[in-house]
C-alpha positions, 0 to 999 in steps of 0.5 A: 674062765669066762668074762662073766665068771672072772671078778677083778679087783683093781687095787690103786686107781691111778693112771694105770689102774684107771686105764686097766679098769676102763678096758676090762669093764668095757670087755664085760668083766666084773671089775671092782676098784679099791681107793681111798680119800679123795679118790674114793669119793670122786669115783663114787659121786662122778664115776671113772672120768676120762678124756677121749677125743677131746671129750670127758666121759664117764663110766660108773664103777664099783669102788670100795675103800675097805677090803674084807678077807673073804671078799675073793677075786679071780685076779687082784691087780696091784697098781701102785708106784714101787714106793708104795707096793710093800704096803699095798701087799701088807694090806692084801696079806690076809685076803684070800684071793689067790693071784695078786698081780703086781704092776710096777718096777722091781729092781731088787727081786721078789723075796720080800714080797713073796714074804707077804703074799706067798705064791700068789704073787704074779709079777707084771709090768703095765703097758699104759701111760698118762696122767690124771688132771682134776680127776680126769684121766689123760690116757697116752697110747703108744704103739702096740709094739711098745705098750704091751702088758708084760707078766710071767711067773717067777720061775718062768713056767707057763701055769694055768693062771698065766694062761687064764690071765692071757685069755682075760687080756685077750678078751679085753683086747689088751696087748700082752707078752709072756716073759720067762724071766720077769726079774731081768725084765723088771730090773731092766725097766727100773734101770732105764727109769732111774737113768732117765729120771735121776738126770731129769730130777736134780736138786729135789726138783725136776729140771726146767723145760729149756735145760731138759732139751739141751745137748748136755742133758741128753749126754748125761742120760746116755752116760747114766744108762750105759753105766747101769746097763753095764752094771746089771750085766756084771751082776748077771742080769740079762738085758730085757728087752734085748733091743737095749743091748743096742745102747751099749753098742751105739756111740754116745753121739748117736744116743745123744741125738736120740735123747735130744729129739725124745726130750722135745716131744710133747709127751715129755714136755706136757706129760712126763715132766709135770707128772714126775715133778708131782708124783714120782720123786719118792718112786725114783728115790726108792728104786735107786736106793734098791737098785744100789743094794741089788748091785752091792749084793753082787759086788757091783756098786763100786763100778757105778760111775755116773757123770 
């Protein structure tokens, strides 16, 4: 598959979708963005705006707000939050594209998604972060060892379409990792997000920056994360990435110091806290609910005790 032949649809043009769109367009791929309402209008009028080295730049993009069933793409990247993933897949149900790449957490498995789009489903997880302010993308880049996009077939087989997707990422100079157990990876990642944000988001609002920097907050994250990791282990989930196994081995004091340092970073202060305060509460609520459902199905729910 050459870059000129590949047609790619980015379904959902928030932070993640915008970042992939920029990289793929720069690599010469035929990229179309699906957006609605104000985002659709902004993209048509102003292009895809992003900040780079202190300067706001813009690239012109193909953007649609209606997708016809016979408008076929080589890959559709579904880059919406978890709480919106099912509605996004329902919107794609009758489209004839053969590869639908879901780029989000998933703490419960793929059965409901497979019921909607069948074996076209290809689970993945994005390798970017950031936020959009006043229509402008502010990207957050971390070391490549951390930000690689993760994808793989549900059955772990390296199929032709996995190889084609890998070629696409390589051409766009996007780091990637092919996983044999995407369900384990996504459940583990969901647990990490839930543990962090269930502590930082309290009483229907994000905690203030001063409280976020305290030892008490760090200890809550330590205890919560350990509890959930132990729970998914008991449910038969392999913790992935494997380095998170070290969380269960390190003493609480060490982890407290780590999280205290992390909570004081510019990334948390200026991006994560305000971004989650404005956008992510519904996602965390849905993730937590579905994780509890998954654990209860494995008789683990009663063993969760978070302080």
